[in-house]
Each structure stands twice: as C-alpha cells, then as structure tokens.
ROKOL-915050 format. One line per 10 residues: their letters; for each residue x negated, y negated, z negated of C-alpha. Coordinates in steps of 0.5 Angstrom, whole numbers, plus 500, padded with zeros to 3 digits. Layout:
N
A> X:Y:Z; ...
REM end
This chain:
263
MADPLVPRSD> 905:465:065; 902:460:069; 898:454:066; 902:448:065; 897:443:066; 895:446:073; 897:440:078; 904:442:082; 903:441:089; 911:442:091
SFGSGSGSQP> 916:437:092; 918:432:087; 922:435:081; 922:442:085; 920:448:081; 919:445:075; 925:449:072; 920:455:071; 916:451:066; 916:454:059
RGAPATVAAG> 920:450:054; 915:444:051; 910:445:056; 909:439:061; 907:440:068; 901:436:071; 903:432:077; 900:428:082; 898:421:082; 902:419:087
NGLTWWTEGW> 908:421:083; 908:415:079; 910:411:086; 916:417:087; 918:415:080; 920:408:082; 923:410:088; 927:415:085; 929:410:080; 931:406:085
RLFAASPWLW> 935:411:088; 939:412:082; 940:405:081; 943:404:088; 948:409:087; 952:405:082; 948:398:082; 953:394:078; 955:399:073; 947:400:072
IAIVIVFVAI> 946:392:071; 952:392:066; 949:398:062; 943:394:062; 945:387:060; 950:390:054; 943:394:052; 939:388:052; 945:384:049; 946:389:043
MIALALVPLL> 938:389:042; 938:381:041; 944:381:037; 941:386:032; 934:382:032; 938:376:030; 941:379:024; 936:376:018; 932:382:015; 935:388:017
GSLASTVLSP> 937:386:024; 930:387:027; 929:394:023; 936:396:026; 934:395:033; 928:399:033; 931:405:030; 938:405:034; 934:403:041; 932:411:042
VLVAGIMAGC> 940:412:041; 942:408:046; 936:410:051; 938:417:050; 945:415:052; 942:412:058; 938:418:060; 944:422:059; 948:418:064; 942:419:069
QAQDRGGQLT> 942:426:068; 949:426:070; 948:422:076; 942:426:078; 947:432:078; 952:429:083; 956:427:077; 959:420:075; 955:415:071; 960:411:066
FEHLFSGFSD> 959:406:061; 961:410:056; 954:414:057; 950:408:054; 953:410:047; 953:418:048; 947:418:043; 952:417:038; 954:424:038; 951:430:035
RLMPLVVVGL> 944:428:037; 945:421:033; 941:423:027; 935:426:031; 935:420:035; 935:416:029; 929:420:026; 925:418:032; 927:411:031; 925:411:024
LYLAGTVAIA> 918:414:026; 917:409:031; 918:404:026; 913:407:021; 908:407:027; 910:400:028; 909:397:021; 902:401:020; 900:398:027; 902:391:024
LIFGALLIAV> 899:392:017; 892:394:021; 893:388:025; 894:383:019; 888:386:015; 883:385:021; 886:378:021; 885:377:014; 878:380:014; 876:375:020
VGVSGLSALM> 879:369:016; 875:371:010; 868:371:014; 870:365:018; 871:361:012; 865:363:009; 861:361:015; 864:354:015; 863:353:008; 855:355:008
SSDPLQGGWA> 854:350:014; 851:344:013; 855:340:018; 862:340:017; 864:339:025; 859:345:027; 862:349:021; 869:348:024; 867:350:031; 864:356:028
MLATLGLGAL> 870:358:024; 875:357:030; 870:361:035; 869:367:029; 877:367:029; 878:367:036; 873:373:037; 876:376:031; 883:375:033; 881:378:040
IALLVATLAA> 878:384:037; 884:385:032; 889:385:038; 885:390:042; 885:395:036; 892:394:035; 893:395:042; 889:402:042; 893:404:036; 900:402:039
LPLMMACWFA> 898:406:046; 899:413:043; 905:411:039; 908:409:046; 906:415:049; 909:419:043; 916:415:044; 916:415:052; 920:422:053; 922:423:046
PALVMLRHDE> 929:420:047; 930:424:053; 927:431:050; 932:430:044; 938:428:048; 937:433:054; 933:439:051; 935:438:044; 928:438:041; 927:436:034
PVAAMKTSFF> 924:429:033; 917:431:031; 916:436:036; 919:431:042; 914:426:040; 908:431:040; 911:434:047; 912:427:049; 905:425:047; 901:431:051
ACLANVMPML> 906:430:057; 903:423:058; 896:425:056; 896:431:061; 899:426:066; 894:420:065; 893:418:073; 901:418:075; 902:414:069; 897:409:071
VYGLIGIVLC> 899:409:078; 906:408:075; 904:402:070; 900:399:076; 906:399:080; 910:396:074; 906:390:073; 906:388:080; 914:389:080; 914:385:073
IVASIPFLLG> 911:379:077; 915:379:083; 921:380:079; 919:374:074; 918:369:080; 925:367:082; 927:365:074; 927:372:072; 933:374:076; 929:380:079
WIVLGPVFAA> 929:383:072; 937:384:073; 935:389:078; 928:391:075; 931:393:068; 936:398:071; 931:401:076; 926:402:070; 931:405:066; 932:410:071
SVYTSYKDIF> 925:411:073; 924:413:066; 929:419:067; 926:421:074; 919:421:070; 922:426:065; 925:430:070; 919:431:074; 914:433:069; 919:437:065
GAS> 924:439:070; 932:440:070; 934:441:062
REM end
C-alpha cells in the first residue's frame, strides 16, 4: 500500500478515491489556491441559493447566541450539524446533482448525534482554552498589582502595572491562540468526515487534525489567500462577505475532497 503522506502529483481530486479510509493524502502547496477556485466554481453554479443558505446559517447562529445562558452553548454544539448539511449539499452539487435549501438541515438525520458529539468536544476544548486564558490573565494581574504596591512612586507604579498587564495579556493571547490551533485543525474536516464518510466523532477529529498537519503548506497558502480575500471583502461595507461566505463554505468541501477523495 502506498504511503498516504507521499505528495500527489496528479490533478486536483483525481485518484484520491484509492486512498485508504482515514488516511489523508498530502497535496501540493498550490492546491491551497485551487480550493478557493473550486469553491468559486460551486458557488457560481447556484449563487443566489448559496447566498440564501449562508445568510440563514449566520442568522441561526446569531439568534442562538442572543439567547441568554444556553444560547451560545447551543450555537457551538449545533454549528457542526449545519456545517455538515452544507458539506452534503456541496457533495451533491459536485456530483452533478442539485443544491437545495434543505441540504442546510440534512445534518439533522441519522448523523445528528455524532455531529452533536463533535460540537460538544469542540465546546469542551473552547472552554478549556478560555480557562487557560483566564488563569494566565489572573496571574498577570496579581504580578502587576504586587509590582505597583512595591513601587515608591504611585505614578510609576501605575505605568508599571499597565505595562506588565499589557505584556501579560499579549502572552496570554498568544498561548490561547497556540492552544486553539490544534482544536481548529481537529474540527476543520470533522463535520464532513462524520456526514459524508460516517466516521465516528473522535476518530473524525483525529483524522482531521492529522490531515491538516500533513498539509501544512497548502493550508498556509489557503489561509494567506483567505486573509487577502477577507480584507478585500470588508472594504465595501462588508458587502463582499455576501459572496466570500459561500465561497469559503464551498472551499472547505473542496479541500476535503482533495485530501480525502470522493466518499
């Protein structure tokens, strides 16, 4: 059996159907650009429907987040369910079928519970990262407060406290970002793997993490292009996001298809 981490030199998405289950392919760095162009191709086939689906998705997430206490938790848990539905719509469209509005809710099917588990695991990871960030901030505030009290000059002590807090907050943010990166990697392909391949939640998140790890270069190219597109989309009063949002959603599927092949 061929090494699944050997880079493929074939065309986008071709030949990847022979990849063993759970073994991601390593693709060329330039495929990070191809994911965007392929995402645009899917969007361009049904632009108005794509826009409607993403607008409803965002509206649901905002509405849930506005519910006191449990709303933000529900939005985090249900997000993979809706994303999985979009992935199913992408696959149907990519195979020559029709994208329908009902695809957004197709995750509420026999794959509902595994997708909810993915959401719960993501929520647990987010809470853990938030606790780490909070603990670091508390530690910084304690050190800065002690430094201010020990200073003979109250003004100097105040500036020292602000400087220490600012540096500490930056360090805490960097630590939290580094901790969040593996979580994002684990969740990038997880909804598609659970929905389209029927992988189990934990196995899907592990596979997603190692797929991202094996494809650092195309992911980096994809991310850098995404940053540029975000800036451009934000210039005209954020109106560009009406197009960029759907293209981004479709590009997640095209990256999945390229690395894992047709399910």
